[in-house]
KETI-407604 format. One record per atom (N, C-alpha, C): residue in one letter; x, z, y. Coordinates in steps of 0.2 Angstrom, whole numbers, padded with zeros to 4 digits, always signed. Example, Ala and Ser with C-alpha at 12.3 -4.5 7.8 and 13.67 -1.06 7.14 Angstrom:
% residues 2
A+0066+0039-0028
A+0062+0039-0022
A+0066+0039-0016
S+0064+0035-0011
S+0068+0036-0005
S+0064+0039+0000
This chain:
% residues 335
M-0562-0659-0220
M-0562-0655-0226
M-0560-0660-0232
G-0562-0666-0231
G-0560-0671-0236
G-0552-0671-0237
A-0549-0672-0231
A-0542-0672-0232
A-0539-0666-0235
I-0541-0660-0234
I-0539-0654-0237
I-0540-0654-0244
R-0546-0656-0246
R-0548-0656-0253
R-0544-0661-0257
E-0543-0667-0255
E-0541-0673-0258
E-0533-0674-0257
Y-0530-0671-0252
Y-0523-0672-0251
Y-0519-0666-0251
I-0521-0661-0247
I-0517-0655-0247
I-0518-0650-0253
I-0524-0649-0255
I-0524-0644-0261
I-0521-0646-0267
P-0521-0653-0269
P-0517-0655-0275
P-0510-0654-0274
R-0507-0655-0268
R-0500-0654-0267
R-0498-0647-0267
L-0502-0643-0265
L-0501-0635-0265
L-0501-0633-0272
I-0505-0636-0276
I-0505-0634-0283
I-0499-0636-0287
V-0497-0642-0285
V-0491-0644-0288
V-0485-0640-0286
Y-0485-0639-0279
Y-0479-0635-0276
Y-0479-0628-0280
F-0484-0624-0281
F-0483-0618-0284
F-0482-0619-0291
L-0484-0624-0295
L-0483-0625-0302
L-0475-0627-0303
V-0472-0631-0298
V-0465-0632-0298
V-0461-0626-0298
I-0463-0622-0293
I-0459-0615-0292
I-0460-0611-0298
Y-0466-0610-0301
Y-0467-0606-0307
Y-0462-0609-0313
V-0462-0615-0314
V-0459-0618-0319
V-0451-0617-0318
G-0449-0618-0312
G-0442-0617-0310
G-0440-0610-0311
V-0444-0605-0309
V-0442-0598-0309
V-0442-0596-0317
T-0447-0599-0321
T-0447-0597-0328
T-0440-0600-0331
L-0438-0606-0330
L-0432-0608-0332
L-0426-0604-0330
A-0426-0602-0324
A-0421-0598-0321
A-0420-0591-0325
F-0426-0589-0328
F-0426-0583-0332
F-0423-0584-0339
F-0425-0589-0342
F-0423-0590-0349
F-0417-0593-0350
I-0414-0598-0346
I-0408-0601-0347
I-0402-0597-0348
P-0401-0592-0343
P-0395-0587-0344
P-0396-0583-0350
R-0402-0582-0352
R-0402-0578-0358
R-0401-0582-0365
I-0402-0588-0364
I-0400-0593-0370
I-0393-0594-0370
A-0389-0593-0364
A-0382-0594-0364
A-0378-0589-0369
G-0381-0583-0370
G-0378-0579-0375
G-0373-0574-0372
V-0373-0574-0365
V-0368-0569-0362
V-0372-0563-0360
D-0370-0557-0362
D-0373-0550-0361
D-0369-0547-0355
P-0372-0547-0349
P-0369-0544-0343
P-0367-0537-0343
V-0372-0533-0347
V-0371-0526-0348
V-0364-0525-0352
M-0363-0529-0357
M-0357-0528-0361
M-0351-0530-0358
V-0352-0535-0353
V-0346-0537-0349
V-0344-0532-0345
M-0349-0528-0342
M-0347-0523-0337
M-0344-0517-0341
M-0347-0516-0347
M-0344-0510-0352
M-0337-0512-0354
N-0335-0518-0355
N-0329-0520-0357
N-0324-0518-0351
R-0326-0520-0345
R-0322-0518-0339
R-0321-0511-0338
I-0326-0507-0339
I-0326-0500-0339
I-0321-0497-0344
A-0322-0500-0350
A-0317-0497-0355
A-0310-0499-0354
A-0309-0504-0350
A-0302-0506-0349
A-0298-0501-0344
Y-0302-0497-0341
Y-0300-0492-0336
Y-0301-0485-0338
A-0303-0484-0344
A-0305-0477-0347
A-0302-0476-0354
E-0298-0471-0355
E-0295-0470-0361
E-0300-0467-0366
F-0305-0463-0364
F-0310-0460-0369
F-0317-0460-0365
M-0322-0462-0369
M-0329-0461-0366
M-0333-0458-0371
D-0337-0453-0370
D-0342-0449-0374
D-0347-0454-0376
P-0348-0455-0383
P-0353-0459-0386
P-0360-0458-0383
E-0362-0452-0382
E-0369-0451-0379
E-0369-0453-0371
S-0363-0452-0368
S-0363-0455-0361
S-0363-0462-0361
V-0360-0465-0366
V-0360-0473-0366
V-0367-0475-0367
E-0371-0472-0372
E-0378-0474-0373
E-0382-0473-0367
Q-0381-0468-0363
Q-0385-0467-0357
Q-0383-0472-0352
L-0377-0474-0351
L-0375-0479-0347
L-0378-0486-0348
L-0377-0487-0355
L-0380-0494-0357
L-0388-0494-0356
D-0391-0489-0357
D-0398-0489-0356
D-0400-0489-0348
T-0396-0486-0344
T-0397-0486-0337
T-0396-0493-0334
M-0390-0496-0337
M-0388-0503-0334
M-0393-0508-0337
R-0396-0508-0343
R-0401-0513-0345
R-0407-0512-0341
E-0409-0506-0339
E-0415-0505-0335
E-0413-0508-0328
L-0407-0507-0325
L-0405-0509-0319
L-0405-0517-0318
Y-0403-0520-0324
Y-0402-0528-0323
Y-0408-0531-0327
G-0413-0527-0328
G-0419-0531-0331
G-0419-0533-0338
L-0414-0530-0342
L-0413-0532-0349
L-0416-0527-0354
K-0420-0523-0352
K-0423-0518-0356
K-0430-0520-0359
G-0431-0519-0365
G-0437-0521-0368
G-0437-0527-0371
S-0443-0530-0374
S-0443-0536-0377
S-0442-0542-0371
L-0442-0548-0374
L-0441-0553-0369
L-0447-0554-0365
W-0453-0553-0368
W-0459-0554-0364
W-0459-0548-0358
E-0458-0542-0360
E-0458-0537-0355
E-0453-0538-0350
Q-0447-0541-0351
Q-0442-0543-0346
Q-0445-0548-0342
Y-0448-0553-0345
Y-0451-0558-0341
Y-0456-0556-0336
V-0461-0552-0338
V-0466-0549-0334
V-0463-0545-0328
K-0458-0541-0329
K-0455-0537-0324
K-0451-0541-0319
F-0448-0547-0322
F-0444-0551-0318
F-0449-0555-0313
L-0455-0557-0315
L-0460-0560-0311
L-0462-0555-0305
Q-0463-0549-0307
Q-0466-0544-0303
Q-0460-0543-0297
R-0454-0543-0299
R-0449-0542-0294
R-0448-0548-0290
I-0449-0554-0292
I-0448-0560-0288
I-0453-0560-0283
V-0459-0558-0285
V-0465-0559-0280
V-0463-0555-0273
V-0460-0549-0274
V-0458-0545-0268
V-0451-0546-0266
G-0448-0551-0269
G-0441-0553-0266
G-0435-0549-0268
D-0436-0545-0274
D-0431-0541-0276
D-0428-0544-0282
F-0421-0546-0281
F-0417-0549-0286
F-0412-0544-0290
G-0413-0538-0288
G-0409-0533-0291
G-0402-0532-0288
V-0397-0529-0291
V-0391-0528-0289
V-0386-0533-0292
S-0380-0534-0289
S-0375-0539-0292
S-0371-0535-0297
L-0369-0538-0303
L-0365-0536-0308
L-0358-0535-0305
T-0356-0540-0302
T-0349-0541-0300
T-0347-0537-0294
S-0353-0536-0290
S-0352-0532-0283
S-0356-0526-0283
F-0357-0523-0289
F-0361-0517-0289
F-0359-0512-0284
P-0364-0508-0280
P-0371-0509-0281
P-0374-0513-0275
T-0371-0519-0273
T-0373-0523-0268
T-0379-0527-0270
P-0385-0527-0266
P-0390-0531-0268
P-0389-0538-0268
V-0392-0542-0273
V-0391-0549-0273
V-0393-0553-0267
S-0398-0551-0263
S-0400-0554-0257
S-0395-0553-0252
D-0392-0547-0252
D-0386-0546-0246
D-0381-0551-0248
I-0379-0552-0254
I-0373-0557-0255
I-0375-0564-0254
I-0381-0566-0255
I-0383-0573-0254
I-0383-0574-0246
W-0386-0569-0242
W-0387-0570-0235
W-0380-0570-0232
R-0375-0566-0235
R-0369-0566-0232
R-0365-0573-0233
A-0366-0576-0238
A-0363-0582-0240
A-0366-0588-0237
L-0373-0588-0236
L-0377-0593-0234
L-0375-0596-0227
P-0373-0592-0222
P-0371-0595-0215
P-0365-0600-0216
W-0360-0599-0221
W-0355-0603-0222
W-0357-0610-0224
T-0361-0609-0229
T-0364-0616-0232
T-0368-0620-0228
I-0372-0616-0224
I-0377-0620-0219
I-0372-0623-0214
G-0367-0620-0211
G-0363-0623-0206
G-0360-0629-0209
L-0357-0628-0215
L-0353-0634-0218
L-0357-0640-0220
L-0363-0638-0224
L-0367-0644-0226
L-0372-0647-0221
S-0374-0643-0217
S-0379-0645-0212
S-0376-0650-0208
I-0370-0648-0205
I-0367-0653-0200
I-0364-0659-0204
S-0361-0658-0210
S-0358-0664-0213
S-0364-0669-0216
T-0369-0666-0218
T-0375-0670-0220
T-0378-0674-0214
L-0379-0671-0208
L-0382-0674-0203
L-0377-0680-0200
I-0370-0678-0200
I-0365-0683-0198
I-0365-0689-0202
S-0365-0688-0209
S-0365-0694-0214
S-0372-0697-0214
W-0377-0694-0213
W-0384-0697-0212
W-0384-0702-0206
I-0382-0699-0201
I-0383-0703-0195
I-0378-0709-0195
I-0372-0708-0197
I-0367-0714-0197
I-0369-0719-0203
G-0371-0716-0209
G-0372-0720-0214
G-0378-0725-0213
N-0384-0722-0210
N-0390-0726-0208
N-0389-0731-0203
I-0385-0729-0198
I-0384-0734-0192
I-0380-0740-0195
A-0374-0738-0198
A-0370-0743-0201
A-0373-0747-0206
G-0377-0744-0211
G-0381-0748-0216
G-0386-0753-0213
A-0390-0751-0208
A-0395-0755-0205
A-0391-0761-0201
V-0386-0760-0197
V-0382-0765-0194
V-0379-0770-0198
A-0376-0767-0204
A-0373-0772-0209
A-0378-0776-0212
A-0384-0773-0213
A-0389-0777-0217
A-0392-0783-0212
Y-0393-0781-0206
Y-0395-0786-0201
Y-0390-0792-0199
Y-0384-0790-0199
Y-0379-0795-0198
Y-0375-0796-0205
S-0378-0797-0210
S-0375-0797-0217
S-0370-0803-0217
E-0371-0808-0213
E-0367-0814-0214
E-0360-0813-0210
K-0359-0808-0207
K-0353-0806-0203
K-0348-0804-0208
P-0341-0806-0207
P-0336-0803-0212
P-0335-0796-0212
W-0336-0792-0206
W-0335-0785-0206
W-0340-0782-0209
S-0346-0785-0210
S-0352-0782-0214
S-0350-0782-0221
R-0347-0787-0224
R-0345-0787-0231
R-0339-0782-0232
I-0335-0781-0227
I-0329-0777-0228
I-0332-0770-0228
L-0337-0768-0224
L-0340-0761-0224
L-0344-0760-0230
S-0347-0765-0232
S-0351-0764-0239
S-0346-0763-0244
G-0341-0767-0245
G-0336-0765-0250
G-0333-0758-0250
F-0332-0756-0244
F-0329-0749-0243
F-0334-0744-0246
A-0341-0745-0244
A-0346-0740-0246
A-0347-0740-0254
V-0346-0746-0257
V-0347-0747-0264
V-0341-0743-0268
V-0335-0744-0265
V-0329-0741-0268
V-0330-0733-0267
I-0332-0730-0262
I-0332-0723-0261
I-0338-0720-0264
Y-0343-0723-0265
Y-0350-0720-0267
Y-0349-0717-0274
P-0345-0720-0279
P-0345-0716-0285
P-0340-0711-0285
I-0336-0710-0280
I-0330-0705-0280
I-0334-0698-0280
P-0332-0693-0285
P-0335-0687-0285
P-0332-0683-0279
Y-0336-0678-0277
Y-0334-0674-0271
Y-0328-0670-0272
Y-0327-0668-0278
Y-0321-0664-0280
Y-0314-0668-0279
L-0315-0674-0282
L-0309-0679-0281
L-0307-0681-0274
M-0312-0682-0270
M-0311-0683-0263
M-0308-0677-0260
S-0311-0671-0262
S-0308-0665-0259
S-0301-0664-0261
L-0299-0665-0267
L-0292-0664-0269
L-0288-0669-0266
T-0290-0675-0265
T-0286-0680-0262
T-0284-0679-0254
L-0290-0677-0251
L-0289-0675-0244
L-0284-0668-0243
L-0285-0664-0248
L-0281-0658-0248
L-0274-0659-0249
F-0273-0664-0254
F-0266-0665-0255
F-0262-0669-0250
I-0266-0674-0246
I-0263-0678-0241
I-0262-0674-0235
F-0268-0670-0232
F-0268-0667-0226
F-0266-0660-0226
G-0266-0657-0232
G-0264-0650-0233
G-0257-0649-0235
F-0255-0653-0240
F-0249-0653-0243
F-0243-0658-0240
L-0245-0664-0241
L-0240-0669-0239
L-0239-0669-0231
I-0244-0669-0228
I-0245-0669-0220
I-0248-0663-0218
P-0245-0657-0218
P-0249-0651-0217
P-0252-0650-0210
L-0257-0654-0209
L-0261-0653-0203
L-0267-0648-0203
F-0269-0646-0209
F-0275-0642-0210
F-0273-0637-0215
P-0277-0631-0215
P-0275-0626-0220
P-0278-0628-0227
L-0275-0625-0232
L-0276-0626-0239
L-0282-0623-0241
R-0284-0617-0239
R-0290-0613-0242
R-0293-0609-0236
G-0299-0606-0238
G-0302-0601-0234
G-0306-0604-0229
A-0310-0600-0225
A-0314-0602-0220
A-0312-0600-0213
T-0307-0595-0213
T-0304-0592-0207
T-0297-0590-0209
T-0293-0589-0204
T-0287-0586-0205
T-0287-0579-0208
I-0282-0578-0212
I-0282-0572-0216
I-0281-0566-0211
G-0286-0561-0211
G-0285-0555-0207
G-0289-0556-0200
R-0292-0562-0199
R-0296-0562-0193
R-0303-0559-0194
E-0305-0555-0189
E-0311-0552-0189
E-0316-0557-0186
I-0322-0558-0190
I-0327-0562-0188
I-0331-0560-0182
S-0331-0564-0177
S-0335-0562-0171
S-0337-0568-0167
L-0342-0568-0163
L-0344-0573-0159
L-0340-0574-0153
N-0334-0577-0154
N-0330-0579-0148
N-0327-0586-0149
L-0325-0589-0144
L-0322-0596-0144
L-0316-0596-0149
Q-0312-0592-0149
Q-0306-0592-0154
Q-0308-0592-0161
T-0313-0588-0163
T-0316-0587-0170
T-0319-0594-0172
L-0323-0596-0167
L-0327-0602-0169
L-0322-0608-0169
L-0317-0609-0165
L-0312-0614-0166
L-0308-0613-0173
D-0307-0607-0175
D-0303-0606-0181
D-0308-0608-0187
I-0314-0606-0187
I-0319-0608-0192
I-0319-0616-0192
A-0320-0619-0186
A-0320-0627-0186
A-0314-0630-0189
Y-0308-0627-0187
Y-0302-0630-0190
Y-0301-0629-0197
H-0304-0624-0200
H-0303-0623-0208
H-0309-0627-0211
S-0314-0629-0207
S-0319-0633-0210
S-0319-0641-0210
I-0313-0643-0207
I-0313-0650-0206
I-0312-0654-0212
L-0307-0652-0217
L-0306-0655-0223
L-0312-0655-0228
P-0315-0649-0229
P-0321-0649-0233
P-0327-0653-0230
A-0328-0653-0224
A-0333-0657-0221
A-0332-0664-0221
L-0325-0666-0220
L-0323-0673-0221
L-0324-0676-0228
S-0323-0672-0233
S-0324-0674-0240
S-0331-0675-0241
L-0335-0671-0238
L-0343-0672-0239
L-0345-0678-0236
V-0343-0679-0229
V-0345-0684-0225
V-0343-0691-0228
I-0337-0692-0230
I-0335-0698-0233
I-0339-0700-0239
T-0340-0695-0244
T-0343-0697-0250
T-0351-0698-0249
S-0354-0694-0245
S-0361-0695-0243
S-0362-0701-0239
F-0357-0704-0235
F-0358-0710-0232
F-0360-0716-0236
G-0356-0716-0242
G-0357-0722-0246
G-0365-0722-0249
W-0368-0716-0250
W-0375-0716-0253
W-0379-0718-0247
W-0379-0715-0241
W-0383-0717-0236
W-0383-0724-0234
F-0376-0727-0233
F-0375-0733-0231
F-0379-0738-0236
I-0377-0737-0243
I-0380-0742-0248
I-0388-0742-0248
S-0391-0736-0248
S-0398-0736-0248
S-0401-0738-0242
M-0398-0737-0236
M-0401-0740-0230
M-0400-0747-0229
K-0394-0750-0231
K-0393-0757-0231
K-0399-0761-0235
N-0400-0758-0241
N-0405-0761-0246
N-0412-0761-0242
I-0414-0755-0239
I-0420-0755-0236
I-0421-0760-0230
A-0415-0759-0226
A-0415-0763-0220
A-0415-0771-0221
F-0412-0773-0227
F-0412-0780-0228
F-0419-0782-0230
H-0423-0778-0233
H-0430-0780-0234
H-0434-0781-0228
E-0432-0776-0223
E-0436-0776-0217
E-0434-0782-0213
K-0427-0784-0214
K-0425-0790-0210
K-0429-0796-0212
L-0431-0797-0219
L-0434-0802-0221
L-0442-0802-0221
A-0444-0796-0218
A-0451-0795-0217
A-0454-0801-0212
D-0461-0802-0213
D-0464-0807-0209
D-0464-0805-0201
Y-0465-0799-0199
Y-0465-0797-0192
Y-0458-0798-0189
T-0453-0796-0193
T-0446-0797-0191
T-0444-0804-0190
Q-0446-0809-0195
Q-0445-0816-0194
Q-0449-0819-0188
F-0455-0816-0187
F-0459-0819-0181
F-0456-0817-0175
A-0453-0811-0174
A-0450-0808-0168
A-0444-0812-0167
E-0440-0814-0172
E-0434-0819-0171
E-0436-0826-0168
L-0442-0828-0171
L-0444-0835-0169
L-0446-0835-0162
I-0449-0830-0159
I-0452-0830-0152
I-0446-0828-0147
G-0440-0827-0150
G-0434-0826-0146
G-0433-0819-0143
L-0436-0814-0147
L-0434-0807-0144
L-0427-0806-0146
P-0424-0802-0141
P-0416-0800-0142
P-0415-0797-0149
K-0409-0798-0152
K-0408-0796-0158
K-0407-0788-0158
R-0404-0785-0153
R-0404-0778-0152
R-0410-0775-0152
F-0415-0778-0149
F-0422-0775-0149
F-0425-0775-0156
I-0424-0781-0159
I-0427-0782-0166
I-0424-0777-0171
L-0417-0776-0170
L-0414-0771-0174
L-0416-0764-0173
N-0417-0762-0167
N-0419-0755-0166
N-0427-0754-0167
K-0431-0758-0165
K-0438-0757-0165
K-0441-0759-0172
F-0438-0764-0175
F-0441-0766-0182
F-0437-0764-0188
V-0431-0765-0188
V-0427-0764-0194
V-0425-0757-0195
I-0422-0754-0190
I-0420-0747-0191
I-0426-0742-0191
R-0431-0743-0186
R-0436-0739-0186
R-0440-0738-0192
N-0442-0744-0195
N-0446-0744-0201
N-0442-0742-0208
S-0435-0743-0207
S-0431-0742-0213
S-0430-0734-0213
L-0430-0731-0208
L-0429-0723-0208
L-0434-0719-0211
L-0440-0721-0213
L-0445-0717-0215
L-0443-0714-0222
P-0441-0718-0227
P-0439-0715-0233
P-0432-0711-0233
Q-0428-0713-0228
Q-0422-0709-0227
Q-0423-0702-0224
I-0428-0701-0220
I-0430-0695-0218
I-0432-0690-0223
T-0435-0693-0228
T-0437-0689-0234
T-0431-0687-0238
G-0426-0691-0239
G-0420-0690-0242
G-0416-0684-0238
L-0416-0685-0231
L-0412-0680-0227
L-0415-0673-0228
S-0422-0673-0228
S-0425-0666-0229
S-0423-0663-0235
V-0423-0667-0241
V-0422-0664-0247
V-0414-0662-0247
S-0410-0666-0244
S-0403-0664-0244
S-0402-0658-0240
L-0405-0657-0235
L-0404-0651-0231
L-0407-0645-0234
A-0413-0646-0238
A-0416-0640-0242
A-0411-0638-0248
G-0407-0643-0250
G-0403-0642-0256
G-0396-0638-0254
I-0396-0636-0247
I-0390-0632-0245
I-0390-0625-0249
F-0395-0623-0252
F-0395-0617-0256
F-0391-0618-0262
N-0390-0624-0264
N-0386-0626-0270
N-0378-0625-0268
G-0377-0626-0262
G-0370-0626-0260
G-0366-0632-0262
A-0360-0633-0259
A-0356-0639-0261
A-0351-0636-0266
L-0353-0635-0272
L-0350-0631-0277
L-0343-0633-0278
M-0341-0639-0280
M-0334-0641-0281
M-0330-0641-0275
T-0333-0643-0269
T-0329-0643-0263
T-0327-0636-0261
E-0332-0632-0262
E-0331-0625-0260
E-0326-0621-0265
L-0326-0624-0271
L-0321-0621-0276
L-0314-0624-0274
V-0313-0630-0272
V-0307-0633-0271
V-0304-0630-0265
F-0308-0628-0260
F-0305-0625-0253
F-0306-0618-0253
S-0308-0615-0258
S-0310-0608-0259
S-0314-0606-0253
Y-0319-0609-0251
Y-0324-0608-0246
Y-0329-0604-0248
P-0330-0598-0244
P-0335-0593-0246
P-0342-0594-0245
G-0344-0600-0248
G-0351-0602-0248
G-0355-0600-0254
I-0361-0603-0254
I-0366-0602-0260
I-0363-0605-0266
G-0360-0611-0266
G-0358-0614-0272
G-0352-0610-0275
Y-0348-0607-0271
Y-0342-0603-0273
Y-0345-0596-0277
I-0350-0593-0274
I-0352-0587-0277
I-0357-0588-0283
L-0360-0594-0283
L-0363-0597-0289
L-0358-0598-0295
Y-0353-0601-0294
Y-0348-0602-0299
Y-0345-0595-0301
Q-0344-0590-0297
Q-0342-0584-0299
Q-0347-0580-0303
S-0353-0581-0301
S-0358-0578-0305
S-0359-0580-0312
I-0358-0587-0313
I-0358-0590-0320
I-0352-0588-0324
L-0346-0587-0321
L-0340-0585-0325
L-0341-0578-0327
N-0344-0574-0323
N-0344-0566-0324
N-0351-0564-0328
G-0355-0569-0329
G-0362-0568-0332
G-0366-0563-0328
D-0366-0564-0321
D-0370-0560-0317
D-0377-0563-0316
F-0381-0561-0321
F-0388-0564-0321
F-0392-0564-0315
N-0392-0558-0312
N-0396-0557-0306
N-0394-0562-0300
L-0387-0562-0299
L-0384-0566-0293
L-0386-0574-0295
M-0385-0575-0301
M-0386-0582-0303
M-0393-0584-0302
M-0398-0580-0305
M-0405-0582-0304
M-0407-0581-0297
G-0404-0577-0293
G-0406-0577-0286
G-0404-0583-0282
I-0398-0586-0283
I-0396-0592-0280
I-0401-0598-0282
V-0402-0598-0289
V-0406-0604-0292
V-0413-0603-0289
I-0416-0597-0289
I-0423-0597-0286
I-0423-0598-0279
Y-0419-0596-0275
Y-0419-0598-0268
Y-0418-0606-0267
S-0414-0609-0271
S-0413-0616-0271
S-0420-0619-0273
I-0423-0617-0278
I-0430-0620-0280
I-0435-0620-0275
I-0435-0614-0272
I-0440-0613-0267
I-0439-0617-0261
S-0433-0617-0259
S-0431-0621-0253
S-0432-0629-0254
V-0430-0631-0259
V-0431-0639-0261
V-0439-0640-0261
S-0442-0636-0265
S-0449-0637-0266
S-0453-0637-0259
T-0451-0632-0255
T-0455-0631-0248
T-0453-0637-0244
A-0447-0639-0244
A-0445-0645-0240
A-0449-0651-0242
T-0449-0652-0249
T-0453-0658-0251
T-0461-0658-0249
L-0463-0652-0250
L-0470-0651-0248
L-0472-0652-0241
I-0467-0650-0236
I-0468-0651-0229
I-0468-0658-0227
I-0463-0662-0230
I-0462-0669-0229
I-0468-0673-0232
D-0471-0670-0238
D-0477-0674-0241
D-0483-0673-0236
L-0483-0667-0233
L-0489-0666-0229
L-0489-0669-0222
I-0483-0670-0219
I-0483-0673-0213
I-0481-0680-0213
Y-0480-0683-0219
Y-0478-0690-0219
Y-0483-0695-0217
P-0490-0693-0217
P-0495-0697-0214
P-0494-0698-0207
L-0491-0692-0204
L-0490-0692-0196
L-0484-0696-0194
I-0479-0697-0199
I-0473-0701-0198
I-0475-0708-0199
D-0478-0710-0205
D-0479-0717-0207
D-0486-0719-0205
P-0487-0723-0201
P-0494-0725-0199
P-0498-0729-0205
R-0494-0731-0210
R-0497-0735-0216
R-0500-0730-0221
I-0499-0723-0220
I-0502-0719-0224
I-0507-0714-0221
R-0512-0713-0224
R-0518-0709-0221
R-0520-0704-0226
Y-0522-0698-0223
Y-0525-0693-0228
Y-0530-0695-0232
R-0534-0700-0230
R-0540-0702-0234
R-0539-0710-0234
């Protein structure tokens, strides 16, 4: 009971508080932006209609404001918004009316999960192994070269790496397609040809994410592993003549991975954010792409739905890691 009262309950309180604050910000920020989604829709309707009865226009405006949760005072909108969020109702999309926001998000999510989860895991594994080895053998010339490469690519933005790879391997040397997630006209189905086609279209977006993420994982792991290399138990293991490979695996890498596991969980939970710039460059139909479209079109419901899903996923992953961390790290105890 002591562990629940002193360790778990305070973290659950913080968890729900973070979600509440995040949801509240997701409600107010789009309204501060000054974009009225109802008027955006009315302007589109007016562009295709020569004449509209004023009374019909007022009825349409009233219906749409009710539909998009913009009717009443700001406080009334906020209360109704929280009531809808509790039951998972984000309303319908403005740009894809009358499709529910949840349907659009869950339709785009598999593309982002497939792209980001695989690329994140690959960069995490390669970056951590390379960083730990480079830290342990820091006096080697190849370690300095690899460290220099990581320092150079670390500050490169995702979109710049995406544009570079797209220009080289999509335009100059046309080995990969320039855009999309599948060949135009191909029906999505679970067969080998479709999976290979999806993998083929995902190589360049995934490669841009792997290369840029590699720099961060490498640098952070190398710094942590270098301190583990200088630790007393590592130095003692070397003095008594244990094999270097054994010391590297059992002492350096194993102890250095603990904070990196936390970073991995948060990165995977951030999949709901999508790889915004990468998906835009490659016109990849993921969460980042539809988030960008929702911002351009002032689609409040879709924008808030994506943001809230992201807040909940990141908060939940952080909570889970926080709760199980004492099981991973023997130096931490619930009491």
